[in-house]
C-alpha positions, -999 to 999 in steps of 0.1 A, spaced: -517 -738 -425 -522 -702 -437 -497 -706 -465 -519 -733 -480 -545 -706 -487 -521 -685 -508 -527 -687 -545 -502 -706 -565 -482 -684 -589 -499 -685 -623 -529 -705 -611 -555 -680 -622 -542 -679 -658 -537 -717 -658 -573 -723 -646 -586 -698 -673 -567 -716 -700 -579 -751 -688 -616 -739 -687 -613 -723 -721 -598 -755 -735 -624 -777 -718 -653 -758 -733 -638 -766 -768 -634 -803 -760 -668 -807 -744 -687 -787 -770 -722 -801 -775 -722 -820 -742 -741 -810 -712 -719 -797 -683 -718 -770 -657 -694 -752 -635 -692 -766 -599 -678 -760 -564 -653 -731 -562 -654 -725 -599 -691 -718 -598 -688 -698 -566 -662 -676 -583 -684 -671 -614 -713 -660 -592 -696 -640 -565 -667 -623 -582 -670 -588 -596 -665 -589 -625 -675 -626 -627 -644 -648 -630 -624 -674 -612 -614 -672 -575 -577 -662 -574 -568 -688 -548 -583 -718 -566 -558 -743 -578 -584 -762 -599 -614 -759 -622 -644 -779 -612 -670 -790 -637 -700 -814 -634 -712 -836 -663 -742 -859 -664 -735 -896 -666 -752 -898 -700 -724 -876 -714 -694 -890 -694 -684 -917 -719 -685 -892 -748 -663 -868 -728 -638 -896 -720 -636 -905 -757 -629 -869 -766 -603 -866 -739 -583 -895 -755 -572 -871 -783 -556 -850 -756 -533 -878 -743 -495 -877 -747 -484 -891 -780 -519 -886 -795 -524 -850 -785 -541 -828 -810 -530 -794 -798 -555 -775 -820 -584 -794 -806 -572 -797 -770 -556 -763 -764 -540 -763 -729 -558 -795 -719 -537 -826 -713 -553 -860 -705 -531 -886 -688 -559 -912 -682 -576 -919 -649 -548 -907 -627 -539 -879 -602 -510 -855 -604 -486 -882 -592 -497 -907 -618 -516 -929 -593 -550 -943 -603 -577 -921 -590 -609 -902 -593 -638 -925 -585 -667 -907 -599 -649 -884 -623 -618 -875 -642 -588 -853 -637 -572 -834 -665 -541 -813 -665 -525 -782 -681 -502 -791 -710 -474 -767 -699 -481 -757 -662 -483 -775 -629 -502 -746 -612 -536 -761 -618 -558 -790 -628 -593 -797 -639 -617 -819 -620 -647 -834 -638 -673 -849 -615 -698 -873 -631 -733 -869 -618 
Protein backbone atom coordinates (compact mmCIF):
# COMPACT_ATOMS: atom_id res chain seq x y z
CA UNK A 1 0.00 0.00 0.00
CA UNK A 2 1.10 3.59 -0.59
CA UNK A 3 1.23 4.33 3.15
CA UNK A 4 3.94 1.66 3.52
CA UNK A 5 6.23 3.88 1.43
CA UNK A 6 5.97 6.80 3.82
CA UNK A 7 9.00 7.30 6.06
CA UNK A 8 8.60 6.32 9.68
CA UNK A 9 8.86 9.35 11.93
CA UNK A 10 12.43 9.63 13.18
CA UNK A 11 13.77 6.87 10.89
CA UNK A 12 16.40 9.03 9.18
CA UNK A 13 17.95 10.17 12.48
CA UNK A 14 17.63 6.67 13.91
CA UNK A 15 19.43 5.17 10.88
CA UNK A 16 22.18 7.79 11.09
CA UNK A 17 22.77 7.03 14.77
CA UNK A 18 22.85 3.27 14.12
CA UNK A 19 25.32 3.61 11.26
CA UNK A 20 27.55 5.91 13.29
CA UNK A 21 27.51 3.44 16.20
CA UNK A 22 28.14 0.47 13.89
CA UNK A 23 31.25 2.14 12.47
CA UNK A 24 32.63 2.35 16.00
CA UNK A 25 31.83 -1.29 16.87
CA UNK A 26 33.14 -2.61 13.52
CA UNK A 27 36.32 -0.51 13.46
CA UNK A 28 39.19 -2.45 11.92
CA UNK A 29 36.91 -4.99 10.24
CA UNK A 30 36.14 -4.99 6.53
CA UNK A 31 32.56 -4.01 5.69
CA UNK A 32 30.63 -1.92 3.19
CA UNK A 33 27.27 -0.27 2.84
CA UNK A 34 24.73 -2.31 0.92
CA UNK A 35 21.26 -2.23 -0.68
CA UNK A 36 19.24 0.96 -0.03
CA UNK A 37 21.88 2.39 2.28
CA UNK A 38 24.47 2.26 -0.50
CA UNK A 39 21.95 3.62 -3.01
CA UNK A 40 21.27 6.61 -0.76
CA UNK A 41 24.96 7.27 -0.27
CA UNK A 42 25.53 7.26 -4.03
CA UNK A 43 22.39 8.97 -5.34
CA UNK A 44 21.45 11.54 -2.71
CA UNK A 45 22.65 15.14 -2.98
CA UNK A 46 24.31 15.71 -0.61
CA UNK A 47 25.23 12.07 -0.03
CA UNK A 48 23.26 10.54 2.80
CA UNK A 49 20.56 8.07 3.73
CA UNK A 50 17.29 7.71 1.84
CA UNK A 51 14.56 9.31 3.97
CA UNK A 52 12.08 6.44 3.51
CA UNK A 53 14.49 3.69 4.57
CA UNK A 54 13.63 2.00 7.85
CA UNK A 55 16.93 0.18 8.10
CA UNK A 56 20.65 0.39 7.48
CA UNK A 57 22.17 -2.39 5.36
CA UNK A 58 25.83 -3.36 5.68
CA UNK A 59 27.75 -6.26 4.17
CA UNK A 60 30.66 -7.98 5.90
CA UNK A 61 32.92 -10.76 4.60
CA UNK A 62 32.58 -14.14 6.29
CA UNK A 63 36.17 -13.93 7.58
CA UNK A 64 35.15 -10.98 9.83
CA UNK A 65 31.67 -12.19 10.83
CA UNK A 66 32.71 -14.03 14.01
CA UNK A 67 34.75 -11.04 15.21
CA UNK A 68 31.76 -8.76 14.65
CA UNK A 69 29.42 -11.13 16.50
CA UNK A 70 31.87 -11.18 19.43
CA UNK A 71 32.02 -7.38 19.51
CA UNK A 72 28.23 -7.14 19.35
CA UNK A 73 27.99 -9.16 22.57
CA UNK A 74 29.12 -6.11 24.54
CA UNK A 75 26.04 -4.32 23.17
CA UNK A 76 23.60 -6.86 24.64
CA UNK A 77 21.12 -5.94 27.39
CA UNK A 78 22.66 -6.40 30.81
CA UNK A 79 26.19 -6.26 29.34
CA UNK A 80 25.77 -3.12 27.27
CA UNK A 81 28.78 -0.79 27.21
CA UNK A 82 27.06 2.43 26.15
CA UNK A 83 30.36 4.21 25.48
CA UNK A 84 31.47 1.50 23.05
CA UNK A 85 28.05 0.75 21.53
CA UNK A 86 26.50 4.18 21.17
CA UNK A 87 22.94 3.69 19.90
CA UNK A 88 23.52 0.04 18.92
CA UNK A 89 21.61 -2.66 20.82
CA UNK A 90 22.28 -6.37 20.23
CA UNK A 91 19.55 -8.84 21.21
CA UNK A 92 21.15 -11.92 19.67
CA UNK A 93 20.11 -13.63 16.47
CA UNK A 94 16.51 -12.43 16.60
CA UNK A 95 14.17 -10.16 14.66
CA UNK A 96 12.17 -7.22 16.01
CA UNK A 97 9.60 -9.58 17.57
CA UNK A 98 12.27 -11.63 19.32
CA UNK A 99 11.92 -14.63 17.00
CA UNK A 100 15.07 -16.41 15.86
CA UNK A 101 16.09 -15.10 12.49
CA UNK A 102 18.47 -13.85 10.01
CA UNK A 103 20.00 -16.81 8.16
CA UNK A 104 23.09 -15.30 6.58
CA UNK A 105 23.41 -12.29 8.80
CA UNK A 106 22.57 -10.38 11.95
CA UNK A 107 20.02 -7.81 12.97
CA UNK A 108 20.84 -5.06 15.44
CA UNK A 109 18.53 -2.46 16.90
CA UNK A 110 18.54 1.09 18.18
CA UNK A 111 18.84 1.32 21.97
CA UNK A 112 16.08 3.93 22.38
CA UNK A 113 14.02 3.95 19.16
CA UNK A 114 11.89 1.46 17.27
CA UNK A 115 11.99 3.52 14.05
CA UNK A 116 14.90 1.62 12.53
CA UNK A 117 17.16 -1.42 12.61
CA UNK A 118 20.49 -2.46 11.18
CA UNK A 119 20.89 -5.50 8.94
CA UNK A 120 24.30 -7.14 8.55
CA UNK A 121 24.58 -9.55 5.64
CA UNK A 122 27.53 -11.95 5.77
CA UNK A 123 29.08 -12.53 2.35
